[in-house]
N, C-alpha and C positions, 0 to 999 in steps of 0.2 A: 503492500499501499504506500503510496505517495504521500513523503509527508515533508512541510516546507518548512525544516530547520530553522532559523531564527525571525524568521516569520511571527512566532509566538509570546517573542521576547517582548516585540512593540505591539503590537497587535494582534493577540492571541486569535483568530475569528475562525482559522480553518485547520485544525484539530483533527484528526482523523483516529477516534478515541473504539477503542473495542471494551465496554462495562458490561452491565445489568443493570435495569433502569431500578433508578434510588427512588426516595422518598424526596422531592422537591420543597422549596419555601413552605412552613405549614400554613405560611396564609394563602395559600392559591386552594381551592378544590380542583379535583379529578370530573373531569368530565369525561368524554367520550374516550372509548381506547381505539384504534387502529392501529395495524402494519405500514409501515411505509415503504419505501422501491427497491428500497436494501432488503427489507424481511423484517427488519428491527416493529419494536412493539413502540409506539411513541403514542402518550396522552393528551388528549388537551384540558388546558387547566382554564381556571376564571374564576372571577371571583365578585361581587355586587359591592355599588357604596351607594347609601342615600334611603335603602329601603326600610327602614326605622325609620328615619324622619319626615320621609315623602310615601309614605304606607298605599294613598291615593291614586297615583300620581303610575300613568304606563311609565314603565323604563326605556330610555334612552340605553343603544345597542351599539358596543363599540368591539371593535377585532381589531389586533395585535397580532402582525406577521414580519416576520423577516431575521433578521441575524441577532450577535450577539449587541448589538445600540440596540434593536427593540425593544431584547431580553432583558437589558440593562445588569449585563456581566458582573458582579462583584459587590452588588447595590443589595441594602434589605429591600423588600416589596415597596416598603411607603417611600424609599427614596430615589423610585422608577419613574421616569417620567411619562409612562405612562398610567400610572397611582395616581399621579400628580394632578393631570388632566382631566382623569375621571371623576375624581375628589372635587376639583374646583367647577366642573359642569354639574355635577351633582347638584352643587351649592346656588349655583347661579340658574340653572334652568329649573330648581327645586323639584327635580325628578330623579329616583331612581336611574344609578347606571350601570348597566351589566356590561363585562369587559369579559371578552375572550381571548386568549394569549397563545398563538400559534409558536411565535418566534422562538428561536436557539438561537445558541452557540455556534458559530459555523456555517449556520445554512446560505446556502447560495442560491439564485435565480433561477437558473436552471443547473442540469447534472451536468458536472464534470466529466470534460473528458479520456480516456481515458482511466476510467475506476472500474476497479472491481468490486462492484455493489456485492457482492458472493461475501467478502470477508468482512461486512461490517458488521457490526452484533450488535448497536446501541449508540441512546442519546439519551444527557441527560442535559437539561435546561443548561446548566450552567457550564460545561463543560465542551466538546467541540465536534459537531460530524455535519459535514455538508446535507446531509438528509433528514428528513423529509426536506426536500428546497421550496422556496414560495410559494413555484408555482402546483406541488404540491399540499401545501397549509391550506391555500386558496381551494383548492378543492373539500376541504375538510369545515370550512365555513360553517357553524350549526347556524340554521334557520336563518339564511342566505336577503332573503327578502324583507328581513325585518331588521336587518343592517342600516344605522344610521354613521355610521363613523368607523372609517378604518385607515390606521396608523401604519404606515409601510418604509422600514429599511431594510437596504437590499444592494450590492454590490462590491461592495470589496472584497469579496472571497471569488467573485467570478472571476476579477482583475489578477488576485492573488498577491498577499501583503508581504511576501519576501520579495516579490520584481519589483517593490518600491526601496526593501531593505540591501538588496545586493549592491555591492560599491560599485557597479558601475554604472554607466547615463541607458538606463531603462527608458528612454524618451520614446524611443517610438512603438518600442513594445505597451510601457502602460498609455498611449495614444488609441491602440488595435482595441484594446481590450478593453477601455471607455465606451469605444463605439457596438463590441458585443453586447457591454450592459445596456446600453439605448436602446438594442434592438429588443433586447430580453425583457427589460422593464417594459419595452411598450407593450409587448403581448400579454405580461403580466397583469396590467392596467386592463386591459381590453378585457380580459377574462371575468378582471373585480366587478368593470362599468356593471357589464350582463347578467353576472351572479348577483350581484348584491346592488338591485337595479334602481333603488330609494336609496344605495348614501351616498356620501362622500367621504374622498381619499384623498389625505395628506403622506405626499411623499418630503423625506425627510434627508439632507444632507451631511457628508461627513467632515471631517478637520486634515490638518496637516499632521499627524504624528510626531514627527522630527522637523524641526525650523532651526533655519542658524541663531536664535536661540537659545538652542535646546546645548546644554554643557558640555564638553569632550568629555568631563567624568564619568558623565552619565553615559555618553556610550562609549568608554570604553568598560564600564561594569558590565552593560547586559553583554557585550561583545563577548567580554573575557568568560560568562557567566555559561554562552552556547558554548562556546567550543570547548569549556569542560565537559559539559552535560548532555550534549547532544551528539551520540554515538555515530551519527550518519550526514551531520553538518555539512551541507552542500555548499560549501564554501570553502572547507577546506584546503581546495588547489588554491586560489586568490593568496596570492604571495604579498598583497599589503595588507594592511587592520580595517576591520571597521572602522576604528577609531581616526584612521589615519585619510578617511574618506567621507568626513562627515558631511561636506559642502555636494558632495554629490548624493547623497543620504538623504539632504536636508531636500536639495532640488527636486530630485524624483519624488519625492511626499509633498509637494509644491505642484511639481506636476499632474499627478493625481487629485488633488483637490481640484487647480481650475479645470481638468477635462471633464471630471466624475460631475463636475457643477453642470458643464458646458451636456452631458450626458442624458444628465439626471430632469432637468431644469424646466420652467414654464415659457425659456428663450425658445427662440424657434430653432427647430432642429435637437431641442429636448425630449424627452419621454414623455414628460408631462403636457407640455406644447402637442406632440402630434398625439398624446390621449385624450385632448378638449377636444380637437380638433375632428375628430372621432366619438365624442359627446355630442358636441353641438349639432355631428349630423344626424346622431342617433335618439338622443334623448333631447336634443332642442336646447343646452346650456353646456356650459361648465360645471364637471365636479370634480374634476383634482385640481389637487392646490401642492406646490413646491414651499416646503418650510425652509427657508438660511439659518443655519447654527452660526451663531458668535463666535469663533475661537480663535482669540488674539495669537499671534505666533510667537508671544512673548510669555504665552502661559501652556505652551504645547510642553513633551513629557521632560520631564528633568528639569523646570525650571522651576526655581523658587514659589511661585503662585500657579504651579501648573493646575489643569483641570480632568490629569489623568492619574490614574493609579499607576504607584511605581513598583520597580524591584527594589525592597529593598538590603536583603540580606540572599545573599550568594553561595553558605554554607548552605549542606543537606539537602539537595535539590530544589534550592528558592524558597523567599517567602515574599509575598505580598505586602500590601500595603490597606489591601483592599478589605470590607466585612464579609467575603462569601472563602476567604483563604479556608479557615478549617473544615469548613462544609466539604470545601472538593478533596482538604486531607481526607476528610473521614470516608470519602467516596474512596480514595486510593487503599485504603487500610483493609478494604473489603472486598478490592476485588483489583487486579493487574490494571496496573494505569502509565501510559505514557509518559517520558520523562518530563515534559512541559504541561501534564493535566493541572499541577497543582496551583500553575502561575495563571492559567488564563486567561486574569482579568486587568493582566499589564496592557500599559497604554486605553485602556477603554475608560470612557469618561467616571471620574467620582462624583462625589454627590453633588458639588457644584459644579461640576462638567453637566450632571444628566439635568440639572435645572433650567441650562440654556438651551438642551430639549425642548425643555416645558416650556417657557419663555417664549419659544420659534411657534411652535404647536400654537400655543394658547394666542398669538397676535393673530395669527390665520382664521381660526376661527373665531375670534373679535370681529373682524373684518366682516363677517355675515352673521351676526350673533343675532341682528333684525331678524334674520331665519330660522332660527332654533322656535322650537315651539317652549315657551319659558313656563304656561300654567301649569299647573295641578289636579286639571280639569283631567276625568276619565273619560267624560265623551265629548265626543270628537275632538279626540287630545292632538294636536298638530304635529307632522312628522317633521325631523330635523330639514335645515335649508329647505323646506315650500314657505312661501310666503301665508300669514298670515295676518289677517285682513282684521282688526279692531274697531270700534268705536269710541272713538279720544272725546270723550266729556272732560278733560280741564288738563291740570298736570298732573302728567304720570309719575307713577315714583319710580325712580332707575336704578344700579343695584355698582356699586364701585367695589372692585376689587381692590385691595392694599397692599402691596408688596415694602417690606423694610428691609436693608439690607445696613452691611459695614462696611464703615467708610465710603464709597461709592454706589451711585445705581445698579452700575457691575458685577460690585460687588455679594460676599454670601449673605443667602437672606437670613434676616436674625427669629427668632424665638420670645415671646416670654416679654412683647413690647406691648407698652399699653397708650391707644390710642383714645383720644377724644376729643369729642369737637362739636358744630353745629353743621345743619345742611342749612339751605338757602332760605326755607320756609324757618327756622329756628329752633328744630327738632335736636334734642341732644343726645350724640353717642359717647358712650365710654363700653371699650371691650379688652380684650388681651388677646395678642395675636398665638395661634398655639402651634404645635411643633410642627404643623404645615409650612410656615412659616406667610401666610397672608389671614386676611380679614376679607369678609363681603360686610358694606355696613349700605342697608337702602336706605335713599331721600328725597326730596326733592330737588328738581332739577336748578341751578346756579350756580352760587359764590359759596363755596363752604369753606369751614374752615377746621384746622388742627391742630394737636397739639401734641406729639409723639416721645414714648421716653422709655428708657430698659437702662437699666441696672448696670452702673460704670461707660453709660456713653452720654454725650451731652444730650439734655433736652430738645427740641427742632418745633417750631410751629412759623405756621406760614399759610395762607387762604389761597385756593383757586376757584376758577370756573369747573364743576362737575356738569356737563347738561347732557349726556349722554353714559347709558351704561359704559362702564367701561372698566381699563384694569392701571394702576397709578404705581408708579416706583418709585421712593423715599430713600432715606438713608441717614443713619447715623454716626456721629464720628464718635472713637471711641477714648476713653480720657481716662488718665491713671491720674488717681485723686488721692493721693496719698497724706488723708489726716492725722494728727501726732500722737503716739501711740506707744506703750512699751511693751506690743506682742514682739515676742521672740521669730514670728513671721518673715522675718526681714534683714534674721540676722543668722537663724537655724543654717549650718550648711547643707543638714542630713533632715529628710523626712521620712516617717517610716509609716507608712500606707496600707490601705487595706480596702476596697472594692467589693461591698456585700450585698449577693441577692440570692433572691430565690434560686438559682444553679450554684450558691458556693461561695469562696472568698476568694478573691484574687488581692496575693498581698505585692506589695512593690518599696521600693527604694527610690528617691526623688534625690536627687545629689546636685547642690547647686553651683554652678558656674561662677569662681572664685569676683568678688566685684561686681555681681551682677544679679537682676532679679529671673532668671533663666533657668532652668533645672534640667536636668540630664535622667532620665525617666526609665526604669526599669521596671518590669513586673514579673512574679515564678511562674503565674498562672499557663495555660496553654503554651505550654512548649518555650516557654521566654518570649517578652512581649518588651518592644525599648519604643520609645518618644523624646519628644521632646517640649515643654513642658514653660508658659511664660506666664508671670501674674500680671496683671492688665488694672487692675483696680480694687483698692481698698477704702473703703467710705466708714468710720468708726470700726465697728466689730466683723461686717462683711467683704470677703473678700470674691474676688471672680479672678480664675485665672484660665487661658486659653491652651489646648492640647492643638499643637498645631497638627499631625499624621494624620486625625481626621476629624480638624477643622469644625473643634467644637468647645464648648466651656462647661470647668466645672464653677458651682457656685456654692462659697459655702459660709458658716457661723464660725467665727475663734471665739472658742469656749474663755472665759472672763477673766481666770487664770494666764490667759497666752498659753496653753501649749495643746491645744489641741484642735481639732477645726470637727464639724459636719456638713455634709452639705450632698449636693449629688451632681451630675452629668447632663447635661442636653441632652446624646443622646444614648444614658440608660433605661431601661427597661424598667416598668415600675415597680418600686418596692427598693429599686436598688439604692446603697447609699456608699456616697467616699468617705471616709474618716482617717482624718492627717493626727500623727502624732507628734509634738515639738519639744522641743523643750522652753522653758520658762521664760517669760524676760528678765534678763540680766540688770539690777538696780542695786551696783552696792554703794555705801554711802563710804567716807571718807576715814579711812580706819589704819592703827600701826600696828595689827597682831601681824603676828610672824607666819600665821598661815594661812595667809592673804597670798604671801608672797613666796611662799616654800616652797622647791621642786618636787620634792618627796616628800609624800603621808605613810607612815604608819598604822596601820588601820587592825583594830578589830570589831570582830560580830559576837558578842559571848551571849549565851543566852543559856536553855534546861535541857539543849543537845547539847551544849561545848562549846570551844571557841573557834572562827576561820578567819586566821589571818592574813593579813595581806597589803598589799602593798599597791600606791597608788601615783602614776608619775605625770608631772603635769608636760602637756604640750606647749612647747615653750612660747613663750608670749600671748597664751592664751587663758582664760580660765575651763580649760578641759585638761581632762585624767583620762589617762589609759589605763585603767584598774584591771589585777588581779589576784585573786586568792587562791591558795594552797592548800583551802579543804576539797570535798567530793572528787576529786581528782583533777583538779585545778577550771578555775572557774575567770574566764576574762568581760571585759563592760566597758563599757565609756559612760565617765561622770559629769556632769555641767555643775559650776558652782553657777544659782541663778538666783540667789539673793545673798544680800549680809546688809542687815539696818541696824547697827550698834552692835551688840555681843551674840545674835541671831544668824540662820545662817541656814539657808536648803541648799542642797545639790539633788541633784537628777537623773534618776542612772537610768540610761537610756532600753536597755537591752530589757528590762521588767516595768519601764514606763509608774518607776515608783521613784520616790521623794525622800533623803535623808534628812532630816530638822534638827538644828544642834547649838549649843550653848558652847560659844569660845570661852575659856578661862582666863581671868583677869590679867594673867602671865604673857594670853594670846598662844600658848607654844601648842594646848592641844581643843578638842571638840569633844562636849560626851551630847548623846542624844542615841536617836531612833529613827527605827528606816517603817514608811507608811505601809509594808506588806509584815512586818518585822510580827513574831508570833510573841505574848503578852512574855513580859518579865524577860526581851534579849534587849541587849544595847549598842550602841554601834560607839566607838571611844578611839580619837584618832588622836596621835604625836606626832607632833613636828620637829625639829630644831631651835636651839633658842637663837 
C-alpha cells in the first residue's frame, strides 16, 4: 500500500490505516452502518442541538462531508466548526439543528489511482483513510430531500500532501492535480445538488501549511523526526535536507493555496462557479457558495501564534499538542498502527484555527439569513434559503450575535465575558458569554450601547448602529494589574500543582523562569505533559494565568495566608479543580538573631516515638534550606522561612505542605516549637552557632 511518508508530519490527511473500528468521540451518536468501497464498515455519526430549547419547531438539517478539515482532526466536538455553526444556527433560527457527519481524516473526492482497496481494512474518523471518498459519502446522506445545508471540504488528499513537501519545485504537478480537483469537485457538487435538491452547499478552502514565516527550527524538527521514524521515507534519496529547502517547500504550499482557490472557488473556472451555472439552469438559482478562510502567513505552522497543531516531542513515536492525541494512542494500543497514526493532527487547525473556518461559514450564511426560516412555528415551517413573506406591522426585533476576542478582532474568542447595554428602544440587557464564545441578543433596530468586561481585561464601552440581524466582533485588551500583596505567588520559584476531577488527579510541578512571571510546567499524568504558563493578572486575591499550548486560562483565588490557590481552567470538564500550594509570603522584621543568618541548623524532632535528628543547610543568599534527617532510612525536603516577627518564626516544609512554628531564644542561638503535622508531645528544636 502506498504511503505518503513525510506528508503526515505537516498535514496528515493521506494516512492509509489498517485498524478495527473503535468508539469515536462520545458526543456523537451512531447512525447507519454500511460498507464502503473497500469493504470496511463505516458508521454515520450524528447529534442534535436545540431540541430541548425549541421542542415545537421543525428541525434544520445539516450534513458534513469531506476530509479531516471537515471532521476536525485533533479537536473536541464542541471545538469543531461544524458544531459551532450548528449551535449558532439553532440559537439564531430558534430551531433544533440535526447534524449528520460523514467526513473523516484522509478522505479523497474520488478513489485514488493505483490503490488496492482489498488491502484496506478500517476507518476511524480520527485516523487516516482515503475511503469512503466524498462521492461515496454523498451516496449515504440520510433523508436527502430534507437536508437544508451541506458543508464540504475536499481536494488536498487528491493533490497529495507529499507533493507539497518534497524539496523540489512541484509547481506543474500541483497545477495539474488542482485542475483534476476542480473536475472532481464539480462532479460531486452536481451529485449533491440533485440528491439534496432543497439544500444549500458551502465549500471551504485550504491554507498554506508552511510559509516563509515558518521557523527553520520547526522544519528541522519534523524533518529529523520523519527520517528517524518512517521506515519507507520517500525522500531518503534526496541529498539535501528538507530543512535546507524551506523556500521550495513554502513556495509549493503557496502554489497549492492559490491553485486550490482557483479550482474550488466561485470565480470563473472554479468548481463552485461551474456548479452554480448548473444550478441556475436546473433549479433557477445559485445554491453553492465558497467560504474563503483567513489564515495569515505569520500564523502558519511553527510560528509563535500558529493556527495549527504542532509536533511537540520527537521521542517515542512523537507527540502532538492536540486534544485527541491520547485517543489515537489508545486505538494504537489495541491494534496495529502505522508509524504516523498517533500524530495525525499535526498541521490541522487548532481551536482558534477552526474558529476561522466557523467565521467564514457564518459570514456566508449571514448574507442569506433573511432566507432562513427563523420562526419556531411547526405549521407551514419555511424551508431554509426560501424567501419568507411576512406582514410587517412596525419595527421587528433583530438578533445580534456578539463575539468578544482577546487583543484584537482576529484574536482568540473569550468566554466568561459580561456584556451589558441597551438596544435602540432603551431595553436593557445583561448576560455572560459562555464557553462557546458568543452571545445572542434580541432588540429593536437603531443605535445600541455596550459595555463589555472580563476579569484580567480592561472594560470596553461603545455605541453603534445595529439595524439588521447580524454578527459583530468586539475585543478586549489584556492588562497585567498587580495590586500590592504579600502573597508569595510572586516570589515562589516552584509551585506544586494538582488538577483533580472525576477522572482522577493530575499532579504537576511549575518552575518559574528566574526574574519573570513565566513558568515551565510539567505534569506526570498521561505519560508526561509539558507547557508554558504566564501570570497575566492579579487583582487582590484573584489570579489569572494563561496556558500557551492550549490557549486557555486558569482563574483562581489565593488563600488568605498566601500559601495556596484554588480555581479552574477554561478548558476543564465540569467538576475539575486546579489547586496550587506555594510558600507563605516572607515578612521578616529587623532582628539580630543569629538564627536568621546561620548557614547550618542542627535540628531535632523529639517525641514519644524517639528522636529524629537532622541538618538543614541554607541555600546561599536565600531563606531556603535543603534539609535532611537521619531517621527512617534518610529523609530530605526543602524548608522556607516564611515569617519572622519579633521572636516568633514560621517555616514552611514543602514536601508535606506543613508549617513549623517556634520561639527564638533570647540569645538568638536556638529555636523551640512544633510542626503542624506533629503528633501530641512532639517538639521541634534547633541549635545554631553563637
